[in-house]
Backbone as numpy.savetxt, mean C-alpha at the origin, in Angstrom:
# Nx Ny Nz CAx CAy CAz Cx Cy Cz
11.28 16.94 9.89 10.46 15.82 10.40 11.28 14.61 9.34
11.50 13.66 10.33 12.20 12.06 9.63 11.18 11.77 8.82
11.71 10.87 8.11 10.61 10.33 6.70 10.57 8.81 7.36
9.21 8.46 7.70 8.26 7.28 7.54 9.43 6.20 7.82
9.10 5.16 8.33 10.31 4.01 7.98 9.15 2.79 7.50
8.34 3.30 7.41 7.22 1.86 6.53 6.93 2.81 5.14
7.09 2.02 3.91 6.87 2.48 2.90 6.16 1.23 2.10
5.89 0.37 2.83 5.05 -0.61 1.94 3.26 -0.08 1.57
3.02 1.04 1.91 1.82 1.63 1.03 2.16 2.18 0.12
3.21 3.19 -0.23 3.71 3.63 -1.17 4.40 3.15 -2.10
4.80 2.02 -1.62 5.75 1.29 -2.49 3.95 0.32 -3.26
2.89 0.10 -2.63 1.89 -0.74 -3.23 0.98 0.43 -4.06
0.93 1.99 -4.03 -0.13 2.25 -4.51 1.42 2.79 -5.72
2.48 2.67 -5.78 3.36 2.83 -6.89 2.57 1.97 -7.64
3.18 0.60 -7.26 3.21 -0.59 -8.47 1.64 -0.57 -8.76
0.97 -0.34 -8.09 -0.38 -0.64 -8.63 -1.26 0.15 -9.90
-0.45 1.08 -9.33 -0.54 2.57 -10.29 0.10 2.22 -11.72
1.42 1.80 -11.96 1.92 1.41 -12.82 1.27 -0.09 -13.90
0.74 -1.13 -12.39 -0.14 -2.04 -13.30 -1.38 -1.63 -13.94
-2.36 -0.47 -13.03 -3.14 0.11 -13.77 -3.00 0.77 -15.23
-1.50 1.19 -15.35 -1.45 1.97 -16.25 -1.10 0.86 -17.66
-0.58 -0.48 -17.25 0.17 -1.36 -18.46 -1.61 -2.20 -18.40
-2.31 -2.20 -17.80 -3.29 -3.20 -18.06 -4.05 -2.90 -19.35
-4.52 -4.33 -20.13 -4.37 -5.69 -18.61 -2.80 -6.26 -19.41
-2.07 -5.82 -19.54 -0.87 -6.60 -19.48 -0.42 -7.51 -18.24
0.44 -8.09 -18.30 0.83 -8.92 -16.67 2.26 -8.27 -17.29
2.78 -7.74 -15.68 3.93 -7.00 -15.40 4.77 -7.59 -14.69
5.83 -8.00 -15.12 6.60 -8.61 -14.44 7.52 -7.65 -12.60
7.86 -8.81 -12.21 7.88 -8.51 -10.66 9.67 -7.58 -10.86
10.08 -7.92 -12.24 11.46 -7.42 -12.26 11.08 -5.57 -12.87
9.91 -5.59 -13.83 9.83 -4.69 -14.25 9.45 -3.44 -13.07
8.04 -4.10 -12.33 7.71 -2.93 -11.46 8.63 -2.62 -9.94
9.71 -3.53 -9.69 11.04 -3.51 -9.13 12.13 -1.95 -9.77
12.28 -2.32 -10.78 12.82 -1.23 -11.93 12.12 -0.05 -11.56
10.75 0.35 -11.63 10.13 1.43 -11.32 10.24 2.18 -10.22
10.06 0.90 -8.96 9.91 1.51 -7.43 11.04 1.68 -7.12
13.00 1.45 -7.92 13.96 1.12 -6.88 14.15 0.54 -6.01
13.80 -0.97 -6.04 13.49 -1.93 -5.07 13.86 -3.43 -6.33
13.90 -4.41 -4.83 14.32 -5.53 -5.38 12.84 -6.28 -5.66
12.80 -7.28 -7.09 11.80 -7.72 -7.21 11.23 -8.81 -6.35
12.00 -9.02 -5.07 11.80 -9.95 -4.20 10.63 -8.93 -2.70
10.60 -8.08 -2.78 10.19 -6.60 -1.88 9.08 -6.74 -2.62
9.60 -6.11 -4.09 7.93 -6.41 -4.63 6.61 -7.38 -4.62
7.45 -8.50 -4.46 6.63 -9.57 -4.32 5.75 -9.88 -2.73
6.67 -9.18 -1.96 6.21 -9.97 -0.40 5.07 -8.40 0.16
5.18 -7.22 -0.61 4.16 -6.14 -0.67 3.39 -6.62 -1.33
3.29 -6.92 -2.48 1.76 -7.98 -3.05 1.18 -8.85 -2.75
1.88 -9.77 -2.05 1.47 -10.67 -1.52 0.16 -10.16 -0.66
0.12 -9.54 0.24 -1.41 -9.06 1.06 -2.46 -8.75 0.28
-1.97 -7.66 -0.95 -2.88 -7.69 -2.22 -3.43 -8.69 -2.74
-2.98 -9.54 -3.16 -3.22 -10.53 -4.03 -4.57 -11.29 -2.53
-3.71 -11.53 -1.31 -4.88 -12.28 -0.56 -6.16 -11.22 -0.44
-6.14 -9.93 -1.09 -7.42 -9.30 -0.71 -7.85 -8.86 -1.65
-7.44 -9.94 -3.09 -8.27 -9.73 -4.29 -8.02 -8.30 -5.05
-6.91 -8.30 -4.66 -6.42 -6.80 -5.47 -5.73 -6.89 -6.48
-5.03 -7.95 -6.74 -4.38 -8.18 -7.72 -4.32 -9.07 -7.89
-3.80 -10.16 -8.98 -3.56 -11.13 -9.55 -1.75 -11.82 -9.58
-1.66 -13.08 -9.90 -0.23 -13.58 -10.51 -0.36 -14.70 -11.31
0.56 -15.02 -12.06 1.27 -16.10 -13.12 2.20 -16.07 -12.65
2.84 -17.20 -12.05 3.95 -17.75 -12.34 4.67 -18.05 -13.55
6.11 -18.06 -13.77 6.53 -18.48 -14.64 7.48 -17.75 -15.56
8.03 -17.93 -16.58 8.58 -16.64 -17.64 7.56 -15.58 -18.11
7.08 -16.15 -18.57 5.81 -14.94 -19.19 5.05 -14.51 -18.30
4.97 -15.09 -17.14 3.79 -14.24 -15.94 4.41 -13.16 -15.57
3.32 -12.98 -14.57 3.46 -11.37 -13.88 2.55 -11.22 -13.04
2.38 -10.04 -12.41 1.29 -9.19 -12.30 -0.14 -8.56 -13.03
-1.20 -8.43 -12.21 -2.06 -7.50 -12.83 -2.93 -7.21 -11.90
-3.73 -5.93 -12.25 -4.98 -5.76 -11.35 -6.18 -6.65 -11.61
-6.82 -6.89 -10.31 -8.16 -7.78 -10.12 -9.19 -6.76 -9.53
-10.04 -7.50 -9.42 -10.88 -6.94 -8.28 -11.67 -5.53 -8.97
-11.56 -4.63 -8.42 -12.29 -3.46 -8.86 -11.64 -3.04 -10.03
-10.12 -3.46 -10.24 -9.17 -2.87 -11.23 -8.82 -0.97 -10.83
-9.17 -0.41 -11.52 -8.53 1.12 -11.69 -9.80 1.44 -10.36
-10.79 1.48 -9.94 -11.73 2.05 -9.33 -11.46 1.36 -7.93
-10.51 0.61 -7.57 -9.55 0.23 -6.16 -9.89 1.63 -5.74
-10.15 1.85 -4.30 -9.57 3.37 -3.77 -8.10 3.03 -3.09
-7.68 4.23 -2.68 -6.39 3.62 -1.65 -6.55 4.08 -0.30
-7.86 3.87 -0.17 -8.05 3.39 1.27 -8.25 1.94 1.39
-8.93 1.07 0.05 -8.47 -0.47 0.29 -7.22 -0.89 0.17
-6.39 -0.36 -0.64 -4.77 -0.60 -0.58 -4.22 0.05 0.93
-4.24 0.76 1.43 -4.12 1.01 3.07 -4.71 -0.39 3.63
-6.05 -0.54 3.56 -6.16 -1.94 5.03 -5.84 -3.18 3.85
-5.64 -3.72 2.79 -4.72 -4.23 2.29 -3.92 -4.16 3.11
-2.42 -3.51 3.18 -1.51 -3.17 3.44 -1.28 -3.31 4.77
-1.67 -2.66 5.86 -1.87 -2.34 6.99 -2.74 -3.12 8.10
-4.04 -3.61 7.42 -4.90 -3.94 8.07 -5.28 -3.15 9.73
-5.61 -3.52 10.67 -5.52 -3.01 11.35 -4.39 -2.18 12.56
-3.31 -2.38 11.55 -2.26 -1.77 12.59 -2.55 -0.67 12.77
-1.56 -0.29 13.56 -2.04 1.49 14.06 -0.76 2.12 14.08
-0.89 3.60 13.71 0.08 4.51 12.99 1.20 5.11 13.87
0.69 5.23 15.56 1.40 6.08 16.65 2.59 5.40 17.09
2.58 4.17 17.10 3.50 2.94 17.87 3.00 3.32 19.55
1.85 3.14 20.06 1.74 3.47 21.41 2.58 2.43 22.05
3.29 2.89 23.28 3.49 2.19 23.94 3.67 1.60 25.13
4.26 0.58 26.04 3.65 0.18 27.27 4.31 1.03 28.38
3.51 1.66 29.23 3.74 2.47 29.94 4.30 1.61 31.43
5.24 2.00 32.18 5.37 1.48 33.61 3.91 1.13 34.26
3.94 -0.07 34.91 2.21 -0.35 35.76 1.87 0.42 36.60
3.29 1.36 37.71 2.78 1.80 39.01 2.96 3.16 38.18
2.68 3.87 36.91 2.55 5.12 36.62 0.91 5.55 36.74
0.54 6.44 37.47 -0.75 6.97 37.22 -1.20 7.33 34.91
0.33 8.19 34.74 -0.48 8.83 33.95 -0.19 7.55 32.60
0.64 6.84 33.15 0.78 5.66 31.93 -0.47 4.82 31.98
-0.84 4.42 33.21 -2.03 3.75 33.08 -3.47 4.45 31.71
-3.30 6.04 31.94 -4.64 6.24 31.29 -3.94 6.88 30.04
-2.66 6.98 30.18 -2.25 7.64 28.27 -2.37 6.90 27.47
-2.27 5.18 27.72 -2.20 4.38 26.75 -3.30 4.33 26.21
-4.97 4.29 27.06 -5.79 4.59 26.47 -6.54 5.91 25.64
-6.03 7.20 25.97 -5.93 8.11 25.34 -5.39 8.17 24.14
-4.24 7.71 23.87 -3.26 7.54 22.61 -3.88 6.46 21.65
-4.53 5.29 21.89 -5.00 4.43 21.63 -6.38 5.17 20.68
-7.07 6.12 21.40 -8.87 6.37 21.21 -8.10 7.55 19.89
-7.04 8.10 20.23 -6.78 9.25 19.65 -5.85 8.41 17.94
-5.79 7.62 18.26 -4.65 6.71 17.13 -6.12 6.35 16.32
-7.05 5.66 16.92 -7.99 5.08 15.91 -8.62 6.18 15.01
-8.67 7.05 15.74 -9.34 8.60 15.37 -8.66 8.86 14.04
-7.36 9.02 14.16 -6.55 9.58 13.03 -6.67 8.23 11.91
-6.20 7.51 12.30 -6.62 6.03 11.11 -7.87 6.41 9.96
-8.76 6.19 11.21 -10.17 6.14 10.18 -10.12 7.78 9.49
-9.94 8.98 9.97 -9.61 10.23 8.70 -8.96 9.80 7.96
-7.55 9.48 8.38 -6.88 8.87 6.99 -7.52 7.80 5.68
-8.06 7.03 6.48 -8.71 6.03 5.44 -9.97 6.45 4.84
-10.57 7.36 5.24 -11.75 8.59 4.64 -11.23 8.82 3.73
-9.99 9.78 3.90 -9.93 10.73 2.92 -8.68 9.96 1.84
-8.18 8.84 1.88 -8.13 7.85 0.60 -9.32 6.84 0.21
-10.23 6.98 0.64 -10.91 6.54 0.36 -11.89 7.07 -0.92
-11.35 8.31 -0.90 -11.96 9.29 -2.19 -10.99 9.18 -3.03
-9.54 8.78 -3.34 -8.71 8.64 -4.54 -8.61 7.33 -4.67
-8.74 7.36 -6.06 -8.92 5.74 -7.24 -7.72 5.71 -7.33
-7.35 4.00 -7.76 -5.94 4.45 -8.87 -6.23 4.96 -10.28
-7.37 4.94 -10.63 -7.88 5.20 -11.91 -7.56 6.47 -12.08
-7.80 7.36 -10.66 -7.26 8.73 -11.12 -5.79 8.70 -10.85
-4.91 7.91 -10.41 -3.58 8.11 -10.24 -2.87 7.68 -11.38
-3.52 7.07 -12.45 -3.26 6.59 -13.04 -3.41 7.56 -14.65
-4.36 8.12 -14.10 -4.53 9.78 -15.66 -3.44 11.02 -15.10
-3.13 10.87 -13.88 -2.35 11.70 -12.94 -0.88 11.37 -13.41
-0.71 10.49 -14.04 0.13 9.93 -13.98 0.88 9.35 -15.69
-0.26 9.36 -16.52 -0.03 8.73 -18.13 0.87 9.93 -18.51
1.41 9.60 -19.09 2.46 10.03 -20.09 4.01 10.13 -19.34
4.04 9.54 -18.33 5.71 9.55 -17.71 6.03 8.41 -18.39
7.75 8.68 -18.22 8.33 7.67 -19.34 8.40 6.51 -18.12
8.42 5.27 -18.56 8.12 4.17 -17.64 9.75 4.01 -17.70
10.48 3.48 -16.68 11.63 3.26 -16.36 11.79 1.63 -15.57
12.82 0.92 -16.23 13.14 -0.40 -15.64 12.33 -1.68 -16.20
12.08 -1.12 -18.20 11.33 -2.24 -18.91 12.55 -3.34 -18.95
11.84 -4.40 -18.86 12.81 -5.89 -18.93 12.30 -6.53 -20.19
């Protein structure tokens, strides 16, 4: 099975778990990027919608960085999913040819299936908190310190 191409959710969970393990300290984008194996710019792009959702806050400048906000470690993975993906679907339903009977019906059938699948996924993600992940990953050596 091919790997998913959109890794924003997993990156968001990774860096928020790291922020939870470092709380209440401010953590630099460079440090977060070093841990996640990506660029500081990409980390900031992924964290931007989380900041708008009130899950993280940032302080600019040389002594600035990121930290958890809002519910902190009580934030659920479902809340993170919703902040990252909003109402976006996961199946990538295509637009069918207008003169095809099946095509005219399959889109609504797949959209209904997609909505139920996303609802089930988010319900499962709502059962897991950042705090649980911080506990599961405690004692792990952190890389990328700057």
